[in-house]
C-alpha positions in Angstrom: 10.5 40.7 82.2 12.1 37.8 80.5 15.1 37.5 82.8 15.5 36.3 86.3 18.3 36.8 88.9 19.6 34.0 91.0 21.8 35.3 93.8 24.9 33.2 94.4 23.8 32.6 98.0 20.6 30.7 96.7 22.4 28.5 94.2 21.9 24.8 95.1 24.2 22.6 93.2 26.7 19.9 94.3 30.0 19.0 92.6 29.4 15.3 93.1 26.3 15.5 90.8 28.3 16.9 87.9 30.5 14.8 85.5 33.5 17.0 85.0 35.1 16.7 81.6 38.3 18.2 80.3 36.7 21.0 78.3 35.0 22.3 81.4 38.4 23.5 82.6 38.6 26.1 79.8 35.4 27.6 81.0 36.6 27.9 84.6 40.0 29.3 83.6 38.4 32.0 81.4 36.0 33.1 84.2 38.9 33.1 86.8 41.0 35.2 84.5 38.3 37.9 84.5 37.2 37.9 88.1 40.5 37.5 89.8 42.9 39.5 87.5 41.1 42.4 85.8 44.4 43.9 84.8 45.2 40.8 82.8 42.1 41.3 80.6 44.4 43.5 78.5 46.4 40.9 76.7 49.3 40.9 74.2 49.4 43.8 71.6 46.6 45.6 73.4 44.0 42.8 72.9 41.3 43.4 75.5 38.8 40.8 76.7 35.2 41.9 76.6 33.8 39.2 79.0 32.0 37.2 76.3 32.1 33.4 76.0 30.3 31.3 73.4 29.7 27.6 74.0 28.4 24.9 71.7 27.1 21.9 73.6 24.9 19.0 72.8 21.5 18.7 74.4 21.6 16.8 77.7 24.8 17.9 79.2 25.2 19.2 82.8 26.8 22.5 81.6 24.2 24.7 83.3 24.9 23.0 86.6 28.6 23.4 86.1 28.4 27.1 85.4 26.2 27.5 88.5 28.8 25.6 90.5 31.4 28.1 89.4 29.0 31.0 90.3 28.4 29.5 93.7 32.2 29.0 94.4 33.2 32.4 93.2 30.3 34.4 94.6 28.8 35.3 91.2 25.1 35.9 90.7 23.4 34.3 87.7 21.1 36.4 85.5 19.4 34.0 83.1 16.4 33.6 80.8 13.0 33.0 82.5 11.6 30.3 80.3 8.2 30.3 82.0 7.7 34.0 81.1 9.0 33.5 77.6 6.6 30.6 77.0 3.7 33.0 77.7 4.5 35.3 74.8 7.4 33.9 72.8 6.7 36.1 69.7 7.1 39.3 71.8 10.3 38.0 73.3 11.9 37.2 70.0 10.6 40.2 68.0 11.7 42.7 70.7 14.7 40.8 72.1 17.1 43.6 71.1 15.0 46.2 73.0 14.7 44.0 76.1 18.5 43.2 76.0 19.4 46.9 75.7 17.1 47.8 78.6 18.6 45.0 80.7 22.1 46.3 80.1 21.1 49.9 80.8 19.4 48.9 84.1 22.4 46.8 85.1 24.7 49.7 84.4 22.8 52.0 86.8 22.2 49.4 89.5 25.5 47.5 89.5 27.3 49.5 92.1 24.3 49.8 94.5 23.4 46.1 94.2 26.9 45.0 95.1 27.9 47.6 97.7 26.4 45.8 100.7 27.6 42.3 99.6 31.1 43.2 98.5 32.8 43.3 101.9 31.3 40.0 103.0 32.4 38.4 99.8 36.0 39.8 100.1 36.2 38.3 103.6 35.0 34.9 102.5 36.7 34.5 99.1 39.9 32.5 99.0 41.3 34.9 96.3 41.1 38.7 96.2 38.3 39.6 94.0 38.8 43.1 92.5 35.1 43.4 91.5 32.0 41.4 92.1 30.4 40.3 88.8 27.3 38.6 87.5 27.1 35.9 84.9 24.6 36.8 82.2 23.6 33.3 81.0 21.7 32.8 77.8 20.8 29.2 77.1 19.4 29.0 73.6 18.0 25.5 74.0 15.2 23.6 72.3 12.6 24.8 74.9 12.7 28.3 73.4 14.1 27.7 69.9 11.0 25.5 69.1 8.9 28.7 69.1 11.0 30.4 66.5 11.2 27.7 63.8 14.0 28.6 61.4 14.9 31.9 63.3 17.9 32.1 65.6 18.2 34.2 68.8 21.9 34.5 68.3 21.2 36.4 65.1 19.3 38.9 67.1 22.3 39.4 69.3 24.5 40.0 66.3 22.1 42.6 65.0 22.1 44.3 68.4 25.9 44.5 68.3 26.1 45.7 64.7 23.8 48.6 65.5 26.1 49.8 68.2 29.1 52.2 67.5 31.4 49.7 69.2 31.2 46.2 70.7 30.0 46.1 74.3 32.5 45.8 77.1 30.7 43.4 79.4 33.5 43.4 81.9 33.2 47.1 82.4 29.5 46.7 83.2 30.4 44.0 85.8 29.0 41.2 83.6 30.3 38.0 82.0 28.1 37.0 79.0 28.0 33.2 78.5 25.9 32.3 75.5 25.1 28.6 75.0 24.1 27.4 71.5 23.0 23.9 70.6 22.9 24.4 66.8 26.3 24.4 65.1 24.8 25.7 61.9 23.9 29.0 63.6 27.5 29.4 64.6 28.9 28.5 61.2 26.5 30.8 59.3 27.5 33.8 61.5 31.1 32.9 62.2 32.7 36.2 61.2 30.3 38.3 63.3 30.6 35.9 66.3 34.4 36.0 66.2 34.2 39.8 66.7 31.6 39.6 69.4 33.0 36.8 71.6 36.4 36.5 73.3 36.4 32.7 73.2 34.5 29.9 71.5 34.5 26.5 73.3 32.9 23.4 71.7 31.9 20.7 74.1 31.7 17.4 72.2 29.4 14.5 73.0 30.6 12.1 75.6 33.1 9.7 74.1 33.3 6.0 74.9 36.0 6.4 77.6 33.9 9.1 79.4 30.7 7.0 79.3 32.6 4.0 80.6 34.1 6.1 83.4 30.6 7.3 84.4 29.0 3.8 84.2 31.9 2.3 86.3 31.4 5.1 88.9 27.7 4.3 89.1 28.4 0.6 89.7 31.0 1.4 92.3 28.4 3.7 94.2 25.6 1.2 93.8 27.1 -2.2 94.6 23.7 -3.8 95.2 23.0 -3.6 91.4 24.9 -4.8 88.4 24.7 -4.7 84.6 26.7 -5.9 81.6 29.0 -2.9 81.2 30.2 -3.4 77.6 26.6 -4.0 76.4 25.2 -0.9 78.1 28.2 1.1 76.8 27.4 0.0 73.3 23.7 0.8 73.7 24.3 4.3 74.9 26.5 5.5 72.0 25.9 9.2 71.3 24.1 9.6 74.6 24.8 12.5 76.9 25.3 12.5 80.6 21.7 13.4 81.7 20.2 10.8 79.4 22.4 8.1 80.7 21.7 9.1 84.3 18.0 9.1 83.6 18.2 5.7 82.0 19.8 4.2 85.0 17.3 5.8 87.4 14.4 4.5 85.3 16.0 1.1 85.2 16.3 1.0 89.0 12.6 2.1 89.4 11.4 -0.6 87.0 13.6 -3.2 88.7 12.0 -2.5 92.1 8.5 -2.5 90.6 9.1 -6.2 89.8 11.2 -6.9 92.8 9.3 -10.1 93.7 10.5 -11.5 90.3 14.0 -10.1 90.6 14.7 -10.9 94.3 17.0 -13.8 93.1 19.2 -11.5 91.0 20.5 -7.9 91.1 21.1 -7.8 87.3 19.3 -4.9 85.5 20.7 -5.3 81.9 17.5 -6.7 80.6 15.5 -3.9 82.2 17.8 -1.4 80.4 17.2 -3.3 77.2 13.5 -3.1 77.6 13.5 0.6 78.2 15.6 1.4 75.1 13.7 -1.0 72.8 10.3 0.3 74.0 11.6 3.9 73.3 10.6 4.9 76.7 13.7 7.1 76.8 14.8 8.6 73.4 18.2 10.3 73.5 18.2 13.9 72.1 21.5 13.5 70.2 21.2 10.0 68.8 19.2 8.2 66.1 16.6 5.8 67.2 18.3 2.8 68.7 18.2 -0.6 67.0 16.0 -3.1 68.8 17.9 -6.0 70.5 16.8 -9.5 69.4 17.9 -12.9 70.5 18.5 -14.4 73.9 18.8 -12.7 77.3 22.0 -11.0 78.1 24.1 -12.0 81.1 27.8 -11.8 81.8 28.5 -14.8 79.6 26.2 -14.4 76.6 25.9 -12.0 73.7 23.0 -10.7 71.5 22.4 -10.3 67.8 21.6 -6.9 66.4 19.4 -6.3 63.4 21.6 -6.3 60.3 22.0 -3.0 58.5 21.6 -2.8 54.7 24.8 -3.3 52.8 25.9 -0.1 51.0 27.6 -0.8 47.7 30.8 1.3 47.0 30.6 3.9 44.3 32.2 3.2 41.0 35.1 5.4 39.8 32.9 7.2 37.2 30.3 8.0 39.8 33.0 9.4 42.1 34.3 11.7 39.4 30.8 12.8 38.4 30.0 13.5 42.1 33.2 15.5 42.5 32.5 17.6 39.4 28.9 18.3 40.6 30.2 19.3 44.1 32.9 21.7 42.6 30.3 23.3 40.3 27.9 23.8 43.3 30.8 25.3 45.3 31.7 27.8 42.6 28.0 28.9 42.2 27.7 29.3 45.9 30.7 31.6 46.1 29.5 33.7 43.2 26.0 33.9 44.7 27.5 35.1 48.0 29.6 37.7 46.2 26.6 38.9 44.2 24.5 39.1 47.3 27.0 41.4 49.1 27.1 43.7 46.0 23.3 43.9 45.9 23.1 44.8 49.6 25.8 47.4 49.3 23.9 49.0 46.5 20.7 49.0 48.6 22.5 50.4 51.7 24.1 53.2 49.7 20.7 54.4 48.3 17.8 53.5 50.7 19.4 52.4 54.0 17.1 54.2 56.4 13.9 53.1 54.5 15.0 49.5 54.3 15.8 49.3 58.0 12.2 50.3 58.7 10.8 48.0 56.1 12.8 44.9 57.3 11.9 45.7 60.9 8.2 45.6 59.8 8.7 42.3 58.0 10.3 40.9 61.1 7.2 41.9 63.1 4.8 40.7 60.3 3.4 44.2 60.0 1.6 45.4 56.8 3.7 47.5 54.5 2.5 50.8 53.1 2.4 51.4 49.4 5.6 53.5 49.4 7.4 50.8 51.3 6.3 48.2 48.8 7.6 50.3 46.0 11.0 50.6 47.6 11.1 46.9 48.4 10.3 46.1 44.8 13.6 47.6 43.8 15.4 45.1 46.0 13.5 41.8 45.7 16.6 39.8 46.7 15.9 40.9 50.3 12.9 38.6 50.4 15.1 35.6 49.7 16.6 36.0 53.2 14.8 35.9 56.6 14.2 39.4 58.0 16.9 38.9 60.7 19.5 37.7 58.1 18.5 40.6 55.8 19.1 43.0 58.7 22.5 41.5 59.3 23.6 41.7 55.7 22.2 45.3 55.3 24.2 46.4 58.4 27.4 44.8 57.2 26.9 46.4 53.8 26.3 49.9 55.4 29.5 49.6 57.4 31.4 48.7 54.3 29.9 51.6 52.3 30.6 54.1 55.0 34.2 52.8 55.3 34.8 53.2 51.6 33.3 56.7 51.6 35.5 57.7 54.5 38.6 56.2 52.7 37.9 58.2 49.5 37.5 61.4 51.5 41.0 61.0 52.8 
């Protein structure tokens, strides 16, 4: 219902439209390892790959296009979120994500061989390398277009809960799948780092474009569009912390505006001022950067410079202030560690006495359902649960239950 299949034969993407950066090679090499050498998925000391890749990328990259390019070149279908369907009922999608995800995997299990049987021989004939099995990329892009519906809740926490409730971590390779999960919020990854390490084979962080990468892209644009020019170092400075799609859109917008006033610009092919006007008017606001400072002063050409609005001068801290700040920070750190330890103990106590009831109660809280009187009495014994979001409370309760069961088993031995 909330997923859609894109067959590799229908994927339309061109390599020349993608800015390939070094980190992208790690993604390609991981996928190639799985689809071309399934025997190698059992690594040193019995470590076995599961077919799960976690990516952290800034908003505005061309990572989706790059993954689709890999899928196209290696005959992989793409199964991804259907954002149109999700937007119709986002609450249902988020609340019941685990059920939908489970049904999806079950359906894929039963249909995998039949779906691939007719295509497999054709793919083997066309592929440059011998593919042992035909697979599908399950692509979950947790971007702002869906996360805006969930406020402080995280979809990746739902995935963690789904995995914790299983007897063992899913082997996606065995199901003919490669799960690629794209997160744009680093805090979600940090807050759940231990669970994510167990769930994913590999974590790749794609940083923002650096100055060299932006310069490379801008030079390539000038090389391919010789009829136009702009002051390279100035535009490079103006697009600090911008991503590739934002820069590309800025240049397209500048070209359109240049041609709208062509009768005024027919004596010059310089578009630096047009770019300035777009940024200063905030007609294009980058997703990963702070609001740009407005440019003041005279026009910019190859031989002139501009003044920027001066930033307020920040006075350095005195030695006593530094020491006081350090003491405050250490105290806060100690309290945090103690709080986390205490929280674990409380959840373990709850899991050992009322695990089944609390699972039902937290599930109702997650769905905003009304609690019965008996449920309210049980919850009153564990008020600390209300300090966490329902999803986080579920995660902590499941972790506590596993620890309690482990200790019980250990003492039996």
